[in-house]
N, C-alpha and C positions, 0 to 999 in steps of 0.2 A: 472501389471508392470507400473511404472510411467516413462514417457519419459522426464518430465520437469527437472529432476535433471541432465540430460546429460548422454548419454549412452556410450560415447566413453570409451573403456577400460572395459566395462561390458561384461561378458560372458553369452550368452543366448543359450542353446542347440539348434542346428539346424540352427542357424543364424551366418553368418560370420561377422567379425568386419566391413567389408565394407557395408554389408546390414544393420547392426545396425546403422551406421553413416548415411546412406541414409534415414532410417526411421525417425531418429531424425531431419534431415534437412527438410524432408517433413512436419513433425508436426510443427516445429518452423516456417517454411516458410508460411504455411497456417495461423498460428496464426498471423504472422507479417502483412499479408494482412488485416485481420479483425481489427488489432490494428490501422493500417493506416486509415481505414474507420472510426473507432470510433474517432480517434484524429481529423480528418477533420470535422466530424459532431459536435464534442464538440467545436472546435475552431470557427466554423461558428456561433455558438450560444453564444459564449463567456462564456462557462461553464468551470469552473476550477475544474479538477478532480485530486484527490490524491489517491494513492494506498498505504494503510497502511499494512505493513507486519511485522511479528514478529513470535517468537515461542509462543506456547500456554501459557497463564497465565501471559503475559507481562503487561496486563492492557490496551490493545487496546480499548476494548469496553467502559471501564470506562473513558478513555481519550476522546473517541469520544462523550460520553454523556456530559462531561464537555464542550467540544468544541461547540457542538450544542447549549447548554444553553447560551453560551457567544455570539455566532454569529447569531443565529436564529432571534433575533430582527431586524437585519439589512441585512440579506442575506436569500434568498430562498435556502433551503438545501434538498438534496435527498441522500439516502444511499443504497449501495449494500452490503449485508452481505453474506460472504462466509464461509461455514462450511461443514464438511462431512455429518453431520446429525443434526437434531433439528432446530427449529426456535427461540431458546432462545434469541439470540443476536438481531435478528430483532424485537422481541417483546419489548426488552429493548429500542431499538431506537425509535420504534413507540410510546412508552410511552412519549417521549419528544415532540410529536406532529408533527414530520416530516415524510415524506413518506420513507418507506424502503422496499426493496425486498430481500427475503432470497433465496440464491442459494445454494442448497445442492449438493455437488460434489460426494457423494457416496464413492467409493473407490479411487477417485482422490484426490490429495493432494494440488491442487491449482485451482484458477480461470483461465479461458482463455479468450481471447478477444471476441470469439464468444458468450460465456455466457454473457459477459458484454454488448455486442450489444443488446441482447434480454432484458436484465435488463433495459437498457436505453429506449428501446421501451415501456416497462411497466411503468417505472417511469415518462417518458416524462418531464425531468427536465426543469424548466423555463430558458429562456435566461438570461445569467449573473449570474446563480446560482452556488452553490458549490455542487460538487458530491464527496462524500467520499466512497471509496471502501475498506471495511475491508476484507482482504484476509484470506484464511485458515491459521490457526496457523502453521507455518512451515518456517524454515530458509533456506530451500534448494530449493524446486521446484518452488515457485513463482518468484525466481530471474531470471529465463530464459524466463518468459512469459510477454511480453509487452501487456498491456491491452488498450493502447491508452491514458493513464493518462499523466498529466503534469509532475508529480514527483512520485517516490517511496519514502516513508517515513518509515524507519525501526525503530521500537520501541523495545528497549532493557531495561529490568528491571534490577535494580542493584542487584537483588537476583540471577541472572543467571550466574554471573562470568565474569570477565574482559577479558577473552580470547575468548569470543564468536566471535568477528570479525575475529580472526585468524582461528578459527575452521570452520566458514561458510563465507569465504571471498566473494563469488559471490554475496551474498545478500547485503553486505555492499558496494561492488564495484558498484552495480547497483542502489544504493539509493543516493539521493541528500541531505537528512537530516536524522540525527539520533536523536531520542528522548530518553534520558536516564531517564526512568520513575521510580517511587517509591523512589524518592530522600529522602522522609521523613524517610525511613528505614536506611539510611546510618549510623546514629550513632549506630545502632545495628548490623551492618554487618562488616565483614572483607573484604571490597571491595575497591580496589585501583582505584579511579575515574580517576586519571591522566593516569594510565597504560591502562585503558580501552579506553580512548580517544586516547591515543597514538597508540594503536593497530588498532583502527578504521582508523586513519589517515595514518597508514602504508599501509593499504589495499586501501584506497581511499583518497588521499591528498586533494581533493576538497570537501570532505564531511563536511557539516555544522553540528554542534552538539549543542543541547539544553538540559539542565538538568531540569527535570520537576517532578511534583507529581500530578497525577490525584486526589489523595485523599485530599491534602491540598491546591492545586492550585499554589504551588510554580513553578515559571518559565512559567506558562501558558500564561501570557500576551505576552511574546516574541513569543511563538508559534502562538498565534492568530494574532499577527502583521505580522509574516512571511506569513501566509495564505493570509491575507487581501492585502498585498502589491503585491503578485503575482497574486491573483485573479483580482485585479484592472487592471493589465497590460493585462491579457487575455481579459477582458471585453472591454478595450480600443482598443485593436487590432481588435476585432470583429466589433466594432462600426466603426472604420476607414475603414475597408474593405467594410462594408455595404455601407458607404457613397461614397466610390470610385466606387462601382459597380452601 
């Protein structure tokens, strides 16, 4: 049973609705404590952490490989890879030359803040570095779990359908940026780009949206600039705090 998707309204034999809600609050409360610790630890060292979330097959790993290739010459980078099984994605990331830790969740459908804390221990990312967290492919469970990241970035491929933000609103509401990936396929698909963006903004009016292609590189400079601007602010804040102390 996964508690990350929210248990209110779910029927579990032998448990009252009040007990189910209590269990969910306990799980999310403990996670929130670990997330606060992660966030404070990252902020102190000026590390900019992004939590990449999506359904399976959206192109997260391909996008991450392109991002690393572009930013590694000027930024230290570390990666946490989350999957139920295998180390396939971590191996792809390590092939780029950056450090990566694979976290296998088994029957779990998301990473949690406690897992990320251990991964940070193992990676020991450098001060002022970028930390990318590639979450388990799932548009439901990861929405409820804060990992201590600066932002959630939801990746939606144009092959998935423009109604996904309406079907899985919690994920899009929790994210600060949506990357519409595989834009190179648009000429071959019956996909309404404007409708998809409109649906996402109905769920989250503050959501920023970029259209990109991990295959061709379309739109990626804007994505890289988005990262660099926010990472610079995090590093500057940490530097100012250190000087004040």
